ZAPANU-297752 format. One record per residue: x, y, z of N, C-alpha, C, O, CB in turn; residue number from 1. Coordinates in steps of 0.1 Angstrom, whole numbers. Glycine has a CB too. Layout:
REM ZAPANU-297752
{{X; Y; Z}; {X; Y; Z}; {X; Y; Z}; {X; Y; Z}; {X; Y; Z}; NUM}
...
***
This chain:
REM ZAPANU-297752
{{-149; 29; -105}; {-157; 26; -93}; {-147; 22; -82}; {-149; 26; -71}; {-167; 15; -96}; 1}
{{-137; 13; -85}; {-128; 8; -75}; {-117; 18; -71}; {-112; 18; -60}; {-122; -4; -79}; 2}
{{-114; 27; -81}; {-102; 36; -79}; {-104; 45; -68}; {-97; 45; -58}; {-100; 43; -92}; 3}
{{-114; 54; -68}; {-116; 64; -58}; {-131; 64; -55}; {-139; 67; -63}; {-111; 78; -61}; 4}
{{-135; 62; -42}; {-149; 62; -38}; {-153; 76; -35}; {-146; 84; -29}; {-151; 53; -26}; 5}
{{-165; 79; -40}; {-170; 92; -36}; {-174; 92; -22}; {-175; 82; -16}; {-183; 96; -45}; 6}
{{-176; 104; -16}; {-180; 105; -1}; {-192; 96; 2}; {-203; 98; -4}; {-182; 119; 3}; 7}
{{-190; 86; 10}; {-200; 77; 14}; {-196; 70; 27}; {-185; 71; 31}; {-203; 67; 2}; 8}
{{-206; 62; 32}; {-202; 54; 44}; {-191; 44; 40}; {-182; 41; 49}; {-214; 46; 49}; 9}
{{-191; 39; 28}; {-180; 30; 24}; {-167; 36; 24}; {-157; 30; 28}; {-184; 24; 10}; 10}
{{-166; 48; 19}; {-153; 56; 19}; {-149; 58; 33}; {-137; 57; 36}; {-155; 69; 11}; 11}
{{-158; 62; 42}; {-154; 64; 56}; {-149; 51; 62}; {-139; 52; 70}; {-166; 69; 64}; 12}
{{-155; 40; 59}; {-150; 27; 64}; {-136; 24; 59}; {-128; 20; 66}; {-160; 16; 60}; 13}
{{-134; 26; 46}; {-121; 24; 40}; {-111; 33; 46}; {-100; 28; 50}; {-122; 27; 25}; 14}
{{-114; 45; 48}; {-104; 54; 55}; {-101; 50; 69}; {-90; 50; 74}; {-109; 69; 54}; 15}
{{-112; 46; 77}; {-110; 42; 91}; {-102; 29; 91}; {-93; 28; 99}; {-124; 40; 97}; 16}
{{-105; 19; 83}; {-97; 7; 83}; {-83; 9; 79}; {-74; 4; 85}; {-104; -4; 74}; 17}
{{-81; 17; 69}; {-67; 19; 64}; {-59; 27; 74}; {-47; 26; 75}; {-67; 25; 50}; 18}
{{-65; 36; 81}; {-58; 45; 91}; {-54; 36; 103}; {-43; 37; 108}; {-68; 56; 96}; 19}
{{-63; 27; 106}; {-60; 17; 118}; {-48; 9; 114}; {-39; 7; 122}; {-72; 8; 121}; 20}
{{-47; 4; 102}; {-36; -4; 97}; {-23; 5; 97}; {-13; 0; 101}; {-39; -11; 83}; 21}
{{-25; 17; 91}; {-13; 26; 90}; {-8; 29; 104}; {5; 29; 106}; {-17; 39; 83}; 22}
{{-16; 32; 113}; {-12; 35; 127}; {-4; 23; 133}; {6; 24; 140}; {-24; 39; 136}; 23}
{{-10; 11; 131}; {-3; -1; 136}; {10; -4; 129}; {20; -7; 136}; {-12; -13; 134}; 24}
{{11; -2; 116}; {23; -3; 108}; {34; 6; 113}; {46; 3; 114}; {20; -1; 93}; 25}
{{30; 19; 116}; {39; 29; 121}; {47; 25; 134}; {58; 30; 136}; {32; 42; 123}; 26}
{{40; 16; 142}; {47; 13; 155}; {56; 0; 153}; {63; -3; 163}; {36; 10; 165}; 27}
{{56; -6; 142}; {64; -18; 140}; {78; -15; 136}; {80; -8; 126}; {57; -27; 129}; 28}
{{88; -19; 144}; {102; -17; 140}; {105; -25; 127}; {100; -36; 125}; {111; -21; 152}; 29}
{{113; -19; 119}; {117; -26; 106}; {131; -25; 104}; {138; -15; 105}; {109; -19; 95}; 30}
{{137; -37; 101}; {150; -38; 96}; {150; -45; 83}; {145; -57; 82}; {160; -46; 107}; 31}
{{155; -39; 72}; {154; -46; 59}; {161; -59; 59}; {171; -61; 66}; {160; -37; 48}; 32}
{{155; -69; 52}; {161; -82; 50}; {174; -81; 43}; {176; -72; 34}; {151; -92; 42}; 33}
{{183; -89; 47}; {197; -89; 41}; {197; -91; 26}; {206; -86; 19}; {206; -99; 48}; 34}
{{187; -98; 20}; {187; -101; 6}; {180; -90; -2}; {177; -91; -14}; {181; -114; 3}; 35}
{{176; -79; 5}; {167; -69; -1}; {174; -55; -1}; {179; -51; 10}; {154; -69; 6}; 36}
{{173; -48; -12}; {178; -34; -12}; {166; -24; -11}; {169; -12; -11}; {185; -32; -25}; 37}
{{154; -29; -10}; {142; -21; -10}; {135; -23; 3}; {134; -34; 8}; {133; -23; -22}; 38}
{{130; -12; 9}; {123; -13; 21}; {108; -17; 18}; {101; -9; 12}; {124; 0; 29}; 39}
{{104; -28; 23}; {90; -33; 21}; {81; -23; 28}; {70; -20; 24}; {88; -47; 26}; 40}
{{86; -19; 40}; {77; -10; 48}; {76; 4; 41}; {65; 10; 41}; {84; -7; 62}; 41}
{{86; 8; 34}; {85; 21; 26}; {76; 19; 14}; {70; 29; 10}; {99; 25; 21}; 42}
{{75; 7; 9}; {65; 4; -2}; {51; 5; 4}; {42; 10; -3}; {68; -9; -8}; 43}
{{49; 0; 16}; {36; -1; 22}; {31; 13; 27}; {19; 16; 25}; {36; -10; 33}; 44}
{{39; 21; 33}; {35; 33; 39}; {27; 43; 30}; {18; 49; 34}; {47; 40; 45}; 45}
{{31; 45; 17}; {24; 54; 9}; {10; 48; 5}; {1; 56; 0}; {31; 57; -4}; 46}
{{8; 35; 7}; {-5; 29; 3}; {-16; 32; 14}; {-28; 30; 12}; {-4; 15; 1}; 47}
{{-11; 36; 26}; {-20; 38; 37}; {-18; 51; 44}; {-6; 55; 45}; {-18; 26; 47}; 48}
{{-28; 57; 50}; {-42; 55; 48}; {-46; 59; 34}; {-39; 66; 27}; {-50; 62; 58}; 49}
{{-57; 53; 29}; {-61; 55; 15}; {-76; 56; 14}; {-83; 52; 23}; {-56; 44; 7}; 50}
{{-80; 61; 2}; {-94; 61; -1}; {-96; 53; -14}; {-107; 54; -20}; {-100; 75; -3}; 51}
{{-86; 45; -18}; {-88; 37; -30}; {-87; 22; -26}; {-79; 18; -18}; {-77; 40; -40}; 52}
{{-97; 15; -31}; {-98; 1; -28}; {-85; -7; -33}; {-81; -16; -26}; {-111; -5; -34}; 53}
{{-80; -3; -44}; {-68; -10; -50}; {-56; -9; -40}; {-50; -19; -37}; {-65; -3; -64}; 54}
{{-53; 4; -36}; {-42; 5; -26}; {-44; -2; -13}; {-35; -9; -8}; {-40; 20; -23}; 55}
{{-56; -2; -9}; {-60; -9; 4}; {-58; -24; 2}; {-52; -31; 11}; {-74; -6; 8}; 56}
{{-62; -30; -9}; {-61; -44; -12}; {-46; -48; -13}; {-42; -58; -8}; {-69; -48; -25}; 57}
{{-38; -40; -20}; {-24; -43; -22}; {-17; -43; -8}; {-10; -52; -5}; {-17; -33; -31}; 58}
{{-20; -33; 0}; {-14; -33; 14}; {-18; -45; 22}; {-10; -51; 28}; {-18; -20; 21}; 59}
{{-31; -48; 22}; {-36; -59; 30}; {-31; -72; 25}; {-28; -81; 33}; {-52; -59; 29}; 60}
{{-29; -74; 12}; {-24; -86; 6}; {-9; -88; 11}; {-6; -99; 15}; {-24; -86; -9}; 61}
{{-2; -78; 10}; {12; -79; 14}; {13; -82; 29}; {21; -90; 34}; {20; -66; 11}; 62}
{{6; -75; 37}; {6; -77; 52}; {1; -91; 56}; {7; -97; 64}; {-2; -66; 59}; 63}
{{-10; -94; 50}; {-16; -107; 53}; {-8; -119; 49}; {-8; -129; 55}; {-30; -109; 46}; 64}
{{0; -117; 38}; {8; -128; 33}; {20; -131; 41}; {27; -141; 39}; {12; -125; 18}; 65}
{{23; -123; 51}; {34; -125; 59}; {33; -139; 67}; {43; -145; 71}; {36; -114; 69}; 66}
{{21; -143; 69}; {18; -156; 75}; {23; -168; 67}; {26; -178; 72}; {3; -158; 79}; 67}
{{24; -165; 54}; {28; -176; 45}; {43; -174; 39}; {47; -182; 31}; {19; -177; 33}; 68}
{{50; -164; 44}; {63; -160; 39}; {73; -170; 44}; {76; -171; 56}; {66; -146; 42}; 69}
{{80; -177; 35}; {91; -186; 40}; {105; -180; 37}; {115; -185; 41}; {90; -199; 33}; 70}
{{105; -168; 30}; {118; -162; 27}; {124; -154; 38}; {136; -151; 38}; {116; -154; 14}; 71}
{{115; -149; 47}; {120; -141; 58}; {119; -126; 55}; {121; -118; 64}; {134; -144; 61}; 72}
{{116; -122; 43}; {115; -108; 39}; {104; -101; 46}; {104; -89; 49}; {113; -107; 24}; 73}
{{93; -109; 49}; {82; -103; 56}; {81; -107; 71}; {71; -105; 78}; {69; -107; 50}; 74}
{{92; -113; 76}; {92; -117; 90}; {90; -106; 100}; {87; -109; 112}; {104; -125; 93}; 75}
{{93; -94; 96}; {92; -83; 106}; {77; -79; 108}; {74; -72; 118}; {99; -71; 100}; 76}
{{68; -84; 100}; {53; -81; 102}; {48; -90; 113}; {48; -102; 112}; {45; -83; 89}; 77}
{{43; -84; 124}; {38; -92; 135}; {24; -98; 131}; {17; -93; 123}; {36; -83; 148}; 78}
{{21; -109; 138}; {9; -117; 135}; {-3; -108; 137}; {-13; -108; 129}; {8; -129; 144}; 79}
{{-3; -99; 147}; {-14; -90; 150}; {-17; -81; 138}; {-29; -78; 135}; {-12; -82; 163}; 80}
{{-6; -76; 131}; {-8; -67; 120}; {-13; -75; 108}; {-21; -70; 100}; {5; -60; 117}; 81}
{{-8; -87; 106}; {-13; -96; 95}; {-27; -99; 97}; {-35; -98; 87}; {-4; -109; 95}; 82}
{{-31; -102; 109}; {-45; -105; 112}; {-54; -93; 110}; {-65; -94; 105}; {-47; -111; 126}; 83}
{{-49; -82; 114}; {-57; -69; 113}; {-59; -66; 98}; {-70; -62; 94}; {-49; -57; 119}; 84}
{{-49; -68; 89}; {-51; -66; 75}; {-61; -76; 69}; {-69; -72; 61}; {-37; -68; 68}; 85}
{{-60; -89; 73}; {-70; -99; 68}; {-84; -96; 72}; {-93; -96; 64}; {-66; -112; 73}; 86}
{{-86; -92; 85}; {-100; -90; 89}; {-105; -76; 84}; {-117; -75; 81}; {-100; -89; 105}; 87}
{{-96; -67; 82}; {-100; -54; 76}; {-104; -56; 61}; {-114; -50; 57}; {-89; -44; 77}; 88}
{{-97; -64; 54}; {-101; -66; 40}; {-114; -74; 39}; {-122; -71; 31}; {-90; -75; 33}; 89}
{{-116; -83; 48}; {-129; -90; 49}; {-140; -80; 52}; {-151; -81; 45}; {-129; -101; 59}; 90}
{{-138; -72; 61}; {-149; -62; 65}; {-152; -53; 53}; {-163; -50; 50}; {-144; -54; 77}; 91}
{{-141; -48; 47}; {-144; -39; 35}; {-150; -47; 24}; {-159; -41; 17}; {-130; -33; 30}; 92}
{{-147; -59; 21}; {-153; -67; 11}; {-168; -68; 13}; {-176; -66; 3}; {-146; -81; 10}; 93}
{{-172; -71; 25}; {-186; -73; 28}; {-193; -60; 26}; {-204; -59; 19}; {-188; -78; 42}; 94}
{{-188; -49; 30}; {-194; -36; 29}; {-195; -31; 14}; {-205; -26; 9}; {-187; -25; 37}; 95}
{{-184; -34; 7}; {-183; -30; -7}; {-194; -37; -15}; {-201; -31; -23}; {-169; -33; -13}; 96}
{{-194; -50; -13}; {-204; -58; -21}; {-218; -55; -17}; {-227; -56; -25}; {-201; -73; -19}; 97}
{{-221; -52; -4}; {-234; -48; 0}; {-238; -35; -7}; {-250; -33; -10}; {-235; -46; 15}; 98}
{{-229; -26; -9}; {-232; -13; -15}; {-234; -14; -30}; {-243; -8; -36}; {-222; -3; -11}; 99}
{{-225; -21; -37}; {-224; -21; -51}; {-231; -33; -58}; {-234; -33; -70}; {-210; -20; -56}; 100}
{{-232; -44; -50}; {-238; -56; -57}; {-249; -62; -48}; {-249; -75; -46}; {-226; -66; -58}; 101}
{{-258; -54; -43}; {-268; -59; -34}; {-277; -69; -41}; {-282; -78; -34}; {-277; -47; -29}; 102}
{{-279; -68; -54}; {-288; -78; -61}; {-282; -91; -63}; {-288; -100; -68}; {-293; -72; -73}; 103}
{{-269; -93; -61}; {-262; -105; -64}; {-260; -114; -52}; {-250; -122; -51}; {-248; -102; -70}; 104}
{{-269; -113; -43}; {-268; -121; -30}; {-268; -136; -32}; {-264; -144; -24}; {-278; -117; -21}; 105}
{{-274; -141; -44}; {-275; -155; -46}; {-262; -161; -51}; {-261; -174; -52}; {-286; -158; -56}; 106}
{{-252; -153; -53}; {-239; -159; -57}; {-232; -165; -45}; {-233; -160; -34}; {-229; -148; -63}; 107}
{{-226; -177; -47}; {-221; -184; -35}; {-206; -180; -31}; {-201; -185; -21}; {-221; -199; -38}; 108}
{{-199; -173; -40}; {-185; -169; -37}; {-185; -160; -25}; {-194; -151; -23}; {-179; -162; -49}; 109}
{{-175; -162; -16}; {-174; -153; -5}; {-170; -139; -9}; {-165; -137; -20}; {-162; -158; 5}; 110}
{{-174; -129; -1}; {-171; -115; -5}; {-157; -112; -8}; {-154; -104; -18}; {-176; -106; 6}; 111}
{{-147; -117; -1}; {-133; -115; -4}; {-129; -119; -18}; {-123; -112; -25}; {-124; -122; 6}; 112}
{{-134; -131; -22}; {-131; -136; -35}; {-137; -128; -46}; {-131; -125; -56}; {-136; -151; -36}; 113}
{{-149; -124; -44}; {-156; -115; -54}; {-149; -102; -55}; {-148; -97; -67}; {-171; -113; -50}; 114}
{{-145; -96; -44}; {-138; -83; -45}; {-124; -85; -52}; {-120; -76; -60}; {-136; -77; -32}; 115}
{{-117; -95; -49}; {-104; -97; -55}; {-106; -99; -70}; {-98; -93; -78}; {-97; -110; -49}; 116}
{{-116; -107; -74}; {-118; -108; -89}; {-122; -95; -95}; {-118; -93; -107}; {-129; -118; -91}; 117}
{{-129; -87; -88}; {-132; -74; -94}; {-120; -64; -94}; {-119; -56; -103}; {-144; -67; -86}; 118}
{{-111; -66; -85}; {-99; -58; -85}; {-89; -61; -95}; {-81; -53; -99}; {-93; -58; -71}; 119}
{{-88; -73; -99}; {-77; -78; -108}; {-75; -69; -120}; {-63; -67; -123}; {-81; -92; -113}; 120}
{{-85; -64; -127}; {-82; -56; -139}; {-75; -43; -135}; {-68; -37; -144}; {-95; -52; -146}; 121}
{{-76; -38; -123}; {-69; -26; -119}; {-55; -30; -113}; {-45; -23; -115}; {-77; -18; -109}; 122}
{{-55; -41; -105}; {-42; -44; -98}; {-32; -50; -107}; {-20; -46; -106}; {-45; -54; -87}; 123}
{{-36; -59; -116}; {-26; -65; -125}; {-18; -55; -134}; {-6; -56; -135}; {-32; -75; -134}; 124}
{{-25; -45; -140}; {-17; -36; -148}; {-7; -27; -139}; {4; -24; -144}; {-26; -26; -156}; 125}
{{-12; -24; -127}; {-3; -17; -118}; {9; -25; -115}; {20; -20; -115}; {-11; -13; -105}; 126}
{{7; -38; -112}; {19; -46; -108}; {28; -48; -120}; {40; -48; -119}; {14; -60; -103}; 127}
{{22; -50; -132}; {30; -52; -144}; {39; -39; -146}; {51; -41; -149}; {21; -54; -156}; 128}
{{33; -27; -145}; {41; -15; -147}; {52; -14; -136}; {63; -9; -140}; {32; -3; -146}; 129}
{{49; -17; -124}; {59; -16; -114}; {71; -26; -116}; {82; -23; -114}; {53; -18; -100}; 130}
{{67; -38; -121}; {77; -48; -124}; {86; -43; -135}; {98; -45; -135}; {71; -62; -127}; 131}
{{80; -37; -145}; {87; -32; -157}; {97; -21; -152}; {108; -21; -157}; {78; -27; -168}; 132}
{{92; -13; -143}; {101; -2; -138}; {113; -8; -131}; {124; -2; -132}; {93; 7; -128}; 133}
{{112; -19; -125}; {123; -25; -117}; {131; -35; -125}; {141; -40; -119}; {117; -31; -105}; 134}
{{127; -38; -137}; {134; -48; -144}; {147; -43; -150}; {148; -31; -153}; {125; -54; -155}; 135}
{{156; -52; -153}; {168; -49; -160}; {166; -54; -174}; {164; -66; -177}; {181; -55; -153}; 136}
{{167; -45; -184}; {165; -48; -198}; {177; -45; -206}; {185; -37; -202}; {153; -41; -204}; 137}
{{178; -52; -217}; {189; -49; -226}; {185; -37; -235}; {174; -37; -240}; {192; -62; -236}; 138}
{{193; -28; -236}; {191; -15; -243}; {190; -18; -258}; {198; -26; -263}; {201; -5; -240}; 139}
{{180; -12; -265}; {179; -14; -279}; {190; -8; -287}; {194; -13; -298}; {166; -8; -284}; 140}
{{196; 3; -282}; {206; 10; -289}; {220; 5; -286}; {230; 8; -294}; {206; 25; -285}; 141}
{{222; -3; -276}; {235; -9; -274}; {234; -23; -268}; {223; -27; -265}; {244; 0; -264}; 142}
{{245; -29; -266}; {245; -43; -260}; {246; -42; -244}; {247; -52; -238}; {256; -51; -265}; 143}
{{245; -30; -239}; {247; -29; -224}; {233; -31; -218}; {223; -28; -223}; {252; -15; -221}; 144}
{{234; -36; -205}; {222; -37; -197}; {219; -24; -191}; {229; -17; -186}; {223; -49; -187}; 145}
{{207; -20; -190}; {203; -8; -183}; {190; -10; -175}; {182; -18; -178}; {202; 4; -193}; 146}
{{189; -2; -164}; {177; -2; -156}; {165; 3; -165}; {167; 13; -172}; {178; 5; -143}; 147}
{{154; -3; -164}; {142; 1; -172}; {137; 15; -168}; {131; 22; -175}; {131; -9; -171}; 148}
{{140; 18; -155}; {136; 31; -150}; {146; 36; -141}; {151; 29; -132}; {122; 30; -143}; 149}
{{149; 49; -142}; {159; 55; -133}; {153; 57; -119}; {161; 58; -109}; {164; 68; -138}; 150}
{{140; 56; -118}; {134; 58; -105}; {136; 46; -96}; {135; 47; -84}; {119; 60; -107}; 151}
{{138; 34; -101}; {140; 22; -93}; {154; 17; -95}; {157; 12; -107}; {129; 12; -96}; 152}
{{162; 16; -85}; {176; 11; -87}; {175; -4; -92}; {167; -12; -87}; {184; 12; -74}; 153}
{{184; -7; -101}; {184; -20; -106}; {187; -31; -96}; {183; -42; -97}; {194; -21; -118}; 154}
{{194; -28; -86}; {198; -37; -75}; {186; -42; -67}; {186; -52; -60}; {208; -31; -66}; 155}
{{175; -34; -68}; {163; -37; -61}; {153; -47; -69}; {142; -49; -64}; {156; -25; -57}; 156}
{{158; -52; -80}; {149; -60; -88}; {143; -71; -81}; {131; -73; -81}; {157; -65; -100}; 157}
{{151; -79; -74}; {146; -90; -66}; {135; -86; -56}; {125; -92; -56}; {157; -98; -59}; 158}
{{138; -76; -49}; {129; -72; -38}; {116; -67; -44}; {105; -71; -39}; {135; -60; -30}; 159}
{{116; -59; -55}; {104; -54; -61}; {96; -66; -67}; {84; -66; -66}; {106; -44; -71}; 160}
{{103; -75; -74}; {96; -86; -80}; {90; -94; -69}; {78; -99; -70}; {106; -95; -88}; 161}
{{97; -96; -58}; {91; -104; -47}; {79; -97; -41}; {68; -103; -39}; {101; -106; -36}; 162}
{{80; -84; -39}; {69; -77; -32}; {57; -73; -42}; {46; -71; -37}; {74; -65; -25}; 163}
{{60; -72; -55}; {49; -68; -64}; {44; -80; -72}; {32; -82; -73}; {54; -58; -73}; 164}
{{53; -88; -78}; {48; -98; -87}; {40; -108; -79}; {30; -114; -84}; {60; -105; -93}; 165}
{{44; -111; -67}; {37; -121; -59}; {24; -115; -53}; {16; -123; -48}; {46; -125; -48}; 166}
{{22; -102; -54}; {10; -97; -47}; {-3; -102; -54}; {-13; -105; -47}; {10; -82; -48}; 167}
{{-3; -104; -67}; {-15; -109; -73}; {-18; -123; -69}; {-29; -127; -66}; {-14; -108; -89}; 168}
{{-7; -131; -68}; {-9; -145; -63}; {-13; -144; -48}; {-21; -153; -43}; {4; -153; -65}; 169}
{{-7; -135; -41}; {-10; -134; -26}; {-25; -130; -24}; {-32; -135; -15}; {-1; -124; -19}; 170}
{{-29; -120; -33}; {-44; -117; -32}; {-52; -129; -33}; {-61; -131; -25}; {-47; -106; -43}; 171}
{{-49; -137; -43}; {-57; -149; -45}; {-55; -159; -33}; {-64; -165; -28}; {-53; -156; -58}; 172}
{{-42; -161; -29}; {-39; -171; -19}; {-45; -167; -5}; {-51; -175; 2}; {-24; -173; -18}; 173}
{{-43; -154; -2}; {-48; -150; 12}; {-63; -148; 13}; {-69; -152; 23}; {-41; -137; 15}; 174}
{{-69; -143; 2}; {-83; -139; 3}; {-92; -148; -4}; {-104; -148; -2}; {-85; -125; -2}; 175}
{{-87; -157; -12}; {-96; -166; -20}; {-95; -180; -15}; {-106; -187; -13}; {-93; -165; -35}; 176}
{{-84; -185; -12}; {-82; -199; -9}; {-86; -202; 6}; {-85; -213; 11}; {-69; -204; -11}; 177}
***
């Protein structure tokens, strides 16, 4: 249900919101942080525009969390883009819950919190897999260290852990608290 929405007003809203964020993101100049070997913007761009709630939530969490970033890795994200991501996620949350959970109106949790909780079973395995891809592991066949995946350079471990591992906490922090 969360992965890909069938043609509907909700899917159109998701595409419209994610396109608006993608267009705004495209205009933002980006210089990678000195402590990072991975482009955070390059991680975000394939997530937008999208027709999956999971990709949209991940992008919004990362963009919205720039307001709480003390490391400087997300300092390139302007406040207007962070605010756009936060308000877009809220708008999608309300529409999503109205369409799929109309009978649950007596629940007191805000729509953002309810959607984040519903997304966790899809988001956490994705994040776990991406972290595993970027981790440096000891090889079973030798005592040498090797990258867990040739697709992700081992030097980018810190950056990917920062941008992926923290996303689940950021989803909770930005949209729930």
